N, C-alpha and C positions, 0 to 999 in steps of 0.2 A: 816869263814863266810864270804861270798862275799859281797862287797860294794854295797848299793843300786843304781840303774841305775840312769844316769843323768836325770834331768827334760828336757823335751822335750821343746824347745823354738818356740813360736809361729811364724810363717810367716807373716812378717809385710806386705807382698804385698797382702796376702790373706785376711788380716784383715780388709782392708780399712780404712776410717776415723772412722766409727762408731765402729769398733772392736778395732782399736788404742784407741778411747776414753775410751771403757770399760775396756781395759789393764791398762790404766794409772789411772783410777778409781777416785782418790780425785782432778786430774788436770782438769782444765776448758775445753771445748772442743777444744778452740782455740790452744791447745798445740798439740793435735793429727793432726789438720789442718797443724801446723807447721812442724811437724814429715813427714806427708804425702808428703807436699811440696818438702823436702829434698829427699825424696825417689826418686820421681819423676825426680829430678835433677839429680839422680845417685849417691846421698850421703847416704850410709846407715852404715857410721860409726858414731855412736852417739856423739863420741868426737868433730866432725867436724860439729855439727850442732849448730852453734854457736848463733843463737838466743835462745837458750834455756838455763836455769839455770844450773850451771855445775851439782848441786845434780840429775837433771833430766837427765843429760846426763849418769852419772853413773848409774842411776837405769836403763836406755834403756840398758845400755851395759851388764847388768847382764840378762835383760829379753829378748832381740832378739839375733838372731844367729848372728855370726860374719860376715864380708864382704867376698866375697869369693876372694881366693888369685888367683893371676894371675901366672901360672906356665910359659908360655911362650907367647912371644909376636912377631910377625914375620911380615914384609911388603913388597908389591910388588907393581908393575905396578907405579913406582916413587912415590911410598906411599899412592896410591889412593886405596889399598886394604890392610886391615889391619886383621889379625888373630890372635886371643888370646885364650889360653886353661886356663880355669877357673877351679879352685878346688870347688868341690861341696860337700854334706854332706858324711859322709863316705870315704873320702880321693879319691873319683871317680873324673875324670876329663872330662870336654866337651869343645867342640869347638863352637866359634862362630866368624863370620866375619863382618867386614865393609867394604861395597864397596862404594865409592865415586864417583859421576858422576858430574863434573863440569857445570856450565850453559855453554850454547853454543848458538851462533847466528844460527837461521833457517830461511831458505827462506820464503818470503811472506810480506806482509806489502805494504805501498805504495811504487812504483818505484821511483828512482830518477835517475839522469844524470848519476852516475857511475852505474845504474842496479837497481834490487830488492832491496828494505830496507829488513835488517836482523832484526827478531825479536827474542830476547833473550829467551832461554827455561830456566826453573828454574832449579837449579842444585838437585840433589839427594843423600839423605844418606840411602843406605839401608842396614840394619842388618839382616843376616842370622842367625836364631838361632836354637839350638839343644832343643829336647824334653825329650831325654832319654840318660842315658850313655850306650853306645853302641847301638846293635839294635838286634832283635830277627826275623826279617822278611827274613834271609838268601840269599837274593839276591847275587849271586855268583860273580857280577860285583863290588860289592859296599864295599870300604875300611871301612866303619863302621862295617859292618856285619863281618867282619874279626876278628874285636875284641871282638865279641860275646855280648850279653845283659848282662848289669851288673847292670841295675837299672832304676828307674823311677825318673824324676826331679819333685821337687814341683813346683808350679805356681811361688813362689818367685824365684827359680832358672831358670826359664825361662824368666821372666820377667827382672830379674837382669843382662841377657846378653845385652838386649836393653839399661838398664840405665847406664852400665858401658860404653857402646859406647857414649851414650848422653852425659854424662859428659866429655869424651874427646873431642866432637865436640864443646859442649858449652863454654869450658874453652881453647879451643884452642890448646890441647896438641898434634896434629898430625904434624909429620915433614914434613912441605909441603912449597915449594916456596909462598912467600908472595901473587903473582899474581894468583897462582892456589887457595890457600885458600880462596881469595877474591869472587871466583865465586861458592864457596860451601855453603849451608846452614849450620846453626850453631844449626841444631837440626836434629834428626832421621826424616825422612819423609816416610819412608817404611820399613815393617818389613816381612820377608819371613821365614814360617816355613819349612826350606828344610836343616836344619843342621841334625846333628847325630840323629838316632831313626826316628821312625814313630810316627809323632802327634797324630794321631788318635787310635793309641795303648796306649797313656797316655792322654786318651780324657777329663777328667776332668781339668787337669793341663792345656791343650791346650785351652779349650773352657773357663775357668778362665783368661787365660792370654790373650787372644784374647778380651775378655770383659774388661779388665784393659787397655791394650792399647788403646781400643776404646772408653774407659770412660763411659761404659755403664753398669756398675756393679750397680746402685742404692744405692750405698753408698757414693756417693760425691768423689769418687776414680777416678782413671784413668789417662792415659798418655796424652788423646785428639787427639791422633791420627786418622786420617780419615779410617775407615772400609774399604773402597775402595781402601786403600793403605797398606792393610794386604792381603799376599797370604798364604794359607795352603796347604801344599803338602802331598798326601797319595798314596801307593801304591795299596789302593782299598780295603780299610775297609768299605764294604758298609752300616753297621750300623752307622757309625761313620758321613759318608757322610750325611745321613738322620738326623743326630744329629745336625750337622752344618747348615742344611737347617731350623732347627727349632729355630736357635738363631735370626733370623730376623735382621741379620746384611748383609750388601752387600758386604763381603769379597770375595775374589777369591778362586776359587778351582783349584789347580793343580794335576791332576793324572798322576800318573807315568805308561805308557802303555808298551814300550819297547819291544813290539811284536804286530804282528796283528792278531794272532791265538791263541786260547787256548793251542794248544801243544807245542808251543816254550814258551809262557808266563808262562805255569806250570814250566818250567824249571827256566826262568830268573826271575821270580816273584813269589816263591811257593805259596802265600796268593791265588793265582789264583785257586788253587784248592777247597778253600771253597766258593770264589766269582767269578766264571768265567766271561767271557767278556761279554755277555747278561745280567746278573745279574748287572753288574758294570755299564754298559752304560745305563740300564734302570735308575739306581740311579742317574747319571748324568745328564740325561734329566730332571729328577725330581728335582734336584736341580737347573739347570738353569730356570726350570718355575717357581719355587717358588721364586727364588731369583731375576730373571731377569739379573744376572750376565754372562759375556762370561766363557765357560771353556777354561783351558789350558791343553794340554796333553804333558806331557814331555815323550821324546823318546831318550834314549841313543844309539847312533849309535855305533854299535861293528863290527869290521871288520870282514866277514866271517860268522857272527851269525845273525844279524837281518837287514844288510843295503842294501841288494840287491834292484834293480828297481823293481823287481816283488813284494818284501814284501813293497815298498813305494805304489804300485798299490792297493795290498789288505788292507793298513793301509788307504788309502784315501777312500775306499770302506767301511771301519768301521766306519770311524769318520764324513763322508760328510753328512750333514744335522743337526748336531748338533750345527752349528754355533761356533764351537770351534776352538782354534789357537793351533797349533802343533809346540812345541819347541823342537827342534832337537839339542842334545847335544853330541858333540863329547867326545868319552869315554877317562876319565881322567886314565894314566895307574895306577894300584894300587901294593902294593908291593908283593902279592902273586899269581896274576894272570897273565898270559903272554897274554891277550887280547889288543888290540890297538884300536883308531879310524881308520876309512877307510881313504882313501887319500881325499885329497881337491875336486878333480874331482869327485869322488864317493858320497861323502858328497852333493855336488850341484847337480848330478844326482837324488839324492834321494828327495831333495829338490824341483828342477824342476818337477818332477814327481807328488808329491803332489800339487803343486800351478797349474800345468797342468789340474789336475783333480777338480780343483775349491776349494781345501783346503788352508785355510791361514796358513802360516808356515814360519818360521825363524831359522837358525842356531846360536845359542848362543855360543858366546865367553868365552872360560873358563877363568875367572879372577883370577890372583894368582897362576898360574900353577906352577912359580917357587918356591912358600912357600908351596907345598902340600896342595892346598886349596881344593881338593876334600875332602868331609866329610870323617872323621875318619882317614887322613892320618898324620896330625900335632900328633892326639894321639898315632897312631900306632909307630911312630917314639919316641914319648917320653916314651911310654910303654917298646919298646925294650930296649932304653937306659936305663932304670931302671930295666932291667934284667927280664921282665914279658915275659911269651910266650903267643902267640896270636893264637886262633883258625883260620885256614885258609880256603878259598874256593876253593882251589886248586882242590878236588876230585870233587865237584860240576862243577866246570868250564870244567875240562876234559869231565864229561859226557855230558854238554851242547855242548861243541865244537863238540864232536864225533857225537851227535844225529844231529848236524846242517849239518855236513859235508856229512851227510848220505840223507839228504833232497834234492830236485831237485833246491830248490833255495839257498841251504848254500853254 
């Protein structure tokens, strides 16, 4: 006779203060508020909730899921980029990245005898979170896709990626020189949903996490982050874009284009076959009209595939008039695909072509390239070291490469 299944433990981040109060039942509401304050600070181990009675801490340890275990932690950029691999439910692992930007002097202000005065800009602490273990979107250039889809993350598993980093910041647990640390905030200032997985393919958890982070869940919960400092990235799931527009929160939408036409995008972003560019761009216009927020288009530059000057001209014609910003991302090498970023000169030729056509664009500097900061690479290394066999995108990459070589602009 098999043992009964273990009881499902509630997600404390999905409960909110009202749900925590109901869970605790006989306790006064202020105990639920205390628990929530600990969660916001990044403390999800009841043993460390020191203002609670010992008996209540023991009870919470039985009621709530255990804190995520940090499987790996790596740093780069002089300690300003931190990447962690967190264990989630079912033994799966997901990545999140903390990117720190110290305050810096910027030109402006009243001039002095020595020249124009410098005004300090506020430092930033940006967390890049995952929404799925692996990914099912099948983009051949993506390291996460090489791991395959392994499961959805819960709201709490998404939010915990932020609170883990929040605790490191608040408690000064980062290995940084004192002068650098003094120029950094002691709290998370921005969150980008750009890690492993497609956020809009796990829509309920993504929407719940956005509401929790922005403090708008109606239950007295929330991290208190400005909605304008939250960015959600998508490969172009149109129904999800429209759901985000319904939220009424002024978050930033980042859409991964990666190609200036449907033919190439069908290969690079397979979901384009369900939601081709005309449909996707209509949804983007609707999002901008309803939220008033500027759109961002992500475009990974892949040498010999999508980075020619002619493709830049066609991209400009595609997005001009949307008031969008194009973020060019030189491709990070991935273990199974032989593609690389174009040369620096080719990257700047693409950038200049967009700007000359009146499209706002920049080239993003990849943070943490020496710690495999591309989404999925840390997991891929961990899985391979653990003896797991990963699916790869080699066949798809070869097909795309052959097709690109046959095109006039390939």
